C-alpha positions in Angstrom: 0.0 0.0 0.0 2.8 2.4 0.9 4.5 1.6 -2.4 1.4 2.7 -4.3 1.4 6.1 -2.6 5.1 6.6 -3.1 4.9 5.9 -6.8 1.8 8.0 -7.3 3.5 10.8 -5.3 6.5 10.4 -7.5 4.4 11.0 -10.6 2.9 14.1 -9.0 6.4 15.4 -8.1 7.6 14.9 -11.6 4.6 16.9 -12.9 5.4 19.6 -10.4 9.1 19.6 -11.4 8.2 20.2 -15.0 5.9 23.0 -14.1 8.3 24.7 -11.7 11.2 24.6 -14.1 9.0 26.2 -16.8 7.8 28.9 -14.4 11.3 29.9 -13.3 12.4 30.2 -16.9 14.6 27.1 -17.2 12.4 26.0 -20.1 10.7 28.2 -22.6 6.9 28.1 -23.1 7.2 26.0 -26.2 9.9 23.6 -25.1 7.3 21.0 -24.2 6.9 20.3 -27.9 10.4 18.8 -28.1 9.6 16.5 -25.1 6.3 15.7 -26.7 7.9 14.6 -29.9 10.3 12.3 -28.0 7.4 10.7 -26.0 5.0 10.3 -29.0 7.7 9.0 -31.4 10.2 7.2 -29.2 9.4 6.2 -25.6 5.6 5.6 -26.1 6.1 3.3 -29.2 8.9 1.6 -27.3 6.5 0.9 -24.4 4.0 -0.5 -26.8 6.6 -2.8 -28.4 7.9 -4.1 -25.1 4.5 -4.9 -23.6 3.1 -6.5 -26.8 6.2 -8.6 -27.1 5.8 -10.0 -23.5 2.1 -10.8 -23.7 0.2 -13.3 -25.7 -2.5 -11.3 -27.6 -5.7 -13.3 -27.9 -8.2 -12.4 -30.7 -10.8 -11.4 -28.0 -8.6 -8.6 -26.9 -9.5 -6.8 -30.1 -12.8 -6.0 -28.3 -10.7 -3.3 -26.4 -10.5 -1.4 -29.6 -14.3 -1.3 -29.9 -14.5 -0.3 -26.2 -12.3 2.7 -26.9 -14.7 3.8 -29.6 -17.6 3.1 -27.4 -16.3 5.3 -24.5 -15.8 8.3 -26.9 -19.2 7.9 -28.6 -21.0 7.8 -25.2 -19.4 11.0 -24.2 -20.0 12.7 -27.6 -23.7 11.7 -27.5 -23.9 13.1 -23.9 -22.3 16.4 -25.1 -24.8 16.7 -27.9 -27.8 15.8 -25.8 -27.1 18.0 -22.8 -25.8 21.0 -24.8 -28.9 22.0 -26.6 -29.8 24.8 -24.3 -26.4 26.5 -24.6 -25.0 28.9 -27.2 -23.3 27.3 -30.2 -19.7 28.1 -29.1 -20.3 26.4 -25.8 -21.9 23.4 -27.5 -18.8 23.1 -29.8 -16.6 23.2 -26.7 -18.5 20.4 -25.0 -18.6 18.2 -28.1 -14.9 18.4 -28.5 -13.9 18.2 -24.8 -16.3 15.7 -23.3 -15.0 12.8 -25.4 -11.3 11.8 -25.9 -8.9 10.3 -23.4 -5.3 11.3 -22.8 -4.0 7.7 -22.5 -0.6 7.5 -24.2 1.0 10.3 -22.2 -0.9 9.8 -18.9 -2.8 6.6 -18.3 -0.4 4.3 -20.0 2.6 5.3 -17.8 0.3 4.8 -14.8 -0.8 1.3 -15.9 2.8 0.5 -16.9 3.9 1.1 -13.2 0.9 -0.4 -11.4 -0.4 -3.2 -13.6 1.2 -6.0 -15.6 1.9 -6.3 -19.3 -1.5 -7.7 -20.2 -3.0 -4.5 -18.6 -0.8 -2.4 -20.7 -1.7 -4.2 -23.9 -5.4 -3.8 -23.1 -4.9 -0.1 -22.5 -3.0 0.2 -25.8 -5.8 -1.5 -27.7 -8.4 0.7 -26.0 -6.3 3.8 -26.9 -6.2 2.6 -30.6 -10.0 2.9 -30.7 -9.8 6.1 -28.7 -7.3 7.6 -31.2 -9.6 6.9 -34.1 -12.0 9.4 -32.5 -9.9 12.0 -30.7 -7.3 12.5 -33.5 -9.8 13.5 -36.1 -13.2 11.8 -36.2 -14.8 13.8 -33.4 -13.5 17.1 -34.9 -14.8 16.1 -38.3 -18.3 15.6 -36.9 -18.2 18.9 -35.1 -16.7 20.8 -38.0 -19.4 19.4 -40.3 -22.1 20.6 -37.9 -20.3 24.0 -37.7 -20.0 24.2 -41.5 -23.7 23.5 -42.0 -24.7 26.0 -39.3 -22.4 28.8 -40.7 -23.0 28.5 -44.5 -25.7 26.0 -44.9 -23.3 23.8 -47.0 -21.5 20.7 -45.9 -17.9 19.8 -46.6 -17.7 16.7 -48.7 -17.5 13.4 -46.9 -14.5 12.3 -49.0 -12.5 15.3 -47.9 -13.3 14.7 -44.2 -12.4 11.0 -44.5 -9.2 11.9 -46.3 -8.3 14.4 -43.6 -8.9 11.9 -40.8 -6.9 9.2 -42.7 -3.9 11.5 -43.0 -3.9 12.2 -39.2 -4.2 8.5 -38.4 -1.4 7.5 -40.8 0.9 10.1 -39.3 0.3 8.8 -35.7 3.5 6.9 -34.7 1.8 5.3 -31.7 -1.2 4.1 -33.7 1.0 2.6 -36.4 3.0 0.9 -33.7 -0.2 -0.5 -32.3 -1.1 -1.9 -35.7 2.3 -3.5 -36.5 2.7 -5.0 -33.0 -0.9 -6.3 -33.0 -0.3 -8.0 -36.4 3.0 -9.5 -35.3 1.3 -10.8 -32.1 -1.7 -12.3 -33.9 0.8 -14.0 -36.3 2.9 -15.3 -33.3 6.0 -13.5 -34.6 8.6 -12.2 -32.2 11.1 -9.3 -32.6 14.8 -10.1 -32.1 16.2 -9.9 -28.6 18.5 -6.9 -29.4 15.5 -4.9 -30.6 13.6 -5.6 -27.3 16.7 -4.7 -25.3 16.9 -1.3 -27.0 13.2 -0.6 -26.8 13.2 -1.7 -23.1 15.6 1.0 -22.2 13.6 3.6 -24.1 10.3 2.3 -22.5 11.7 2.8 -19.0 12.0 6.5 -19.7 8.4 6.8 -20.8 6.8 7.4 -17.4 9.2 10.1 -16.4 9.2 12.0 -19.7 5.4 11.7 -20.0 4.7 13.2 -16.6 7.5 15.8 -17.0 5.9 16.9 -20.3 2.5 17.2 -18.6 4.1 19.5 -16.0 5.6 21.7 -18.7 2.2 22.0 -20.5 0.3 22.6 -17.3 -1.4 26.0 -17.3 -4.5 27.4 -15.6 -5.6 30.9 -16.6 -9.4 31.3 -16.4 -11.7 34.2 -15.9 -14.0 33.7 -12.9 -17.2 33.8 -14.9 -16.1 30.7 -16.9 -15.6 28.6 -13.7 -19.3 27.5 -13.8 -18.9 26.0 -17.3 -15.7 24.1 -16.2 -17.5 22.6 -13.2 -20.4 21.6 -15.4 -18.0 20.0 -18.0 -16.2 18.0 -15.2 -19.5 16.9 -13.6 -20.8 15.4 -16.9 -17.4 14.1 -18.0 -16.5 12.3 -14.8 -20.1 11.4 -13.9 -20.4 9.5 -17.2 -16.9 8.1 -16.6 -18.1 6.5 -13.4 -21.0 4.8 -15.2 -18.6 3.6 -18.0 -16.0 2.4 -15.5 -18.7 0.4 -13.5 -19.8 -1.3 -16.7 -16.2 -2.1 -17.6 -15.3 -3.6 -14.2 -18.5 -5.4 -13.2 -20.1 -6.4 -16.6 -17.3 -7.5 -18.8 -16.2 -11.1 -18.8 -12.5 -10.4 -18.8 -9.6 -11.2 -16.4 -9.4 -8.9 -13.5 -6.2 -7.2 -14.7 -7.9 -6.3 -18.0 -10.9 -4.9 -16.2 -8.7 -2.8 -13.9 -6.8 -1.4 -16.9 -10.1 -0.4 -18.6 -11.5 1.1 -15.4 -8.3 3.3 -15.1 -8.6 4.3 -18.8 -12.2 5.4 -18.3 -10.9 8.1 -15.9 -8.1 9.4 -18.2 -7.7 13.2 -18.5 -9.1 15.2 -21.4 -7.4 14.7 -24.7 -4.7 17.2 -25.5 -5.8 17.1 -29.2 -9.1 18.7 -28.1 -7.3 21.9 -27.4 -6.1 22.3 -31.0 -9.5 21.4 -32.4 -11.3 23.8 -30.0 -9.2 26.6 -31.4 -9.8 25.4 -35.0 -13.6 25.7 -34.7 -13.3 29.1 -33.0 -14.5 28.1 -29.5 -13.1 29.1 -26.1 -9.5 27.9 -26.0 -8.8 29.5 -22.6 -11.6 27.5 -21.0 -10.5 24.3 -22.9 -6.9 24.8 -21.7 -7.9 25.2 -18.0 -10.2 22.2 -18.2 -7.4 20.1 -19.8 -4.9 21.0 -17.0 -7.4 20.6 -14.2 -8.4 17.2 -15.5 -4.9 16.0 -15.0 -5.1 16.7 -11.2 -8.6 15.1 -11.0 -7.5 12.0 -12.9 -4.3 11.6 -10.9 -6.3 11.6 -7.6 -9.0 9.2 -8.9 -6.5 6.8 -10.4 -4.4 6.7 -7.3 -7.6 5.9 -5.3 -8.5 3.2 -7.7 -5.1 1.5 -7.7 -5.2 1.6 -3.9 -8.6 -0.2 -3.9 -7.3 -2.7 -6.4 -4.5 -3.5 -4.0 -6.8 -4.2 -1.1 
């Protein structure tokens, strides 16, 4: 039990370290982009490779991909249903920021430290489904609605699909998921020297991911916008509770898989939502504050869950 709190506390201290070093001027405001490139293109793919290589991937695990899609669609549907009374800018904010999970840079390092390889693989497959939505599909849906509302014309479906496809193909983690899943299903193994190299890089992933989050952390919010942030969190985490309960108590999977999915359901807001919020002309200040605060909320919730799992 003590070990859980020590490791969770260490994660928090790494986030604080990244934030403090940025605030004192040791890092510039855009330096997090370099760390982000290292995480997304080196240490995160290495983590995926190592854990897929040490776990036998059964065909039923592909259901995790569908669950990643399911979690996003439930949150998107909730944003559409409960945003009808708000102005259009607020509705766009909700539709882009309710769905989407920050798994690769936050939840995966958490699972990597507290659960075994099978839990990491389940989380990776869940994130593959999640990535299909949060890296372009959700934005395409909202942008289409915005386009119809603004001009009465819709952007062609082919153009939208092409844009989403380009984003997915450029995603190094998603391509790594696909390659490693194919190798695992074909019962092919990577050479030992490759796994030794990727193992070293994978060990750096938790530190760099949390450090990057600290460098990106920023809360600047006008007081009048606080009510909308509380509303967003209430719906987002309220629905996450229901999804997590379904994952843990209703799914017929091994306990470690169900624990990983439960943690994934409480992941922070997707960082990609910030860029898309700006792209549709909604409130980026509010989206940024919500994104940063969700990291704190998710860290507290996940630490509590891991503690319960250990009892």
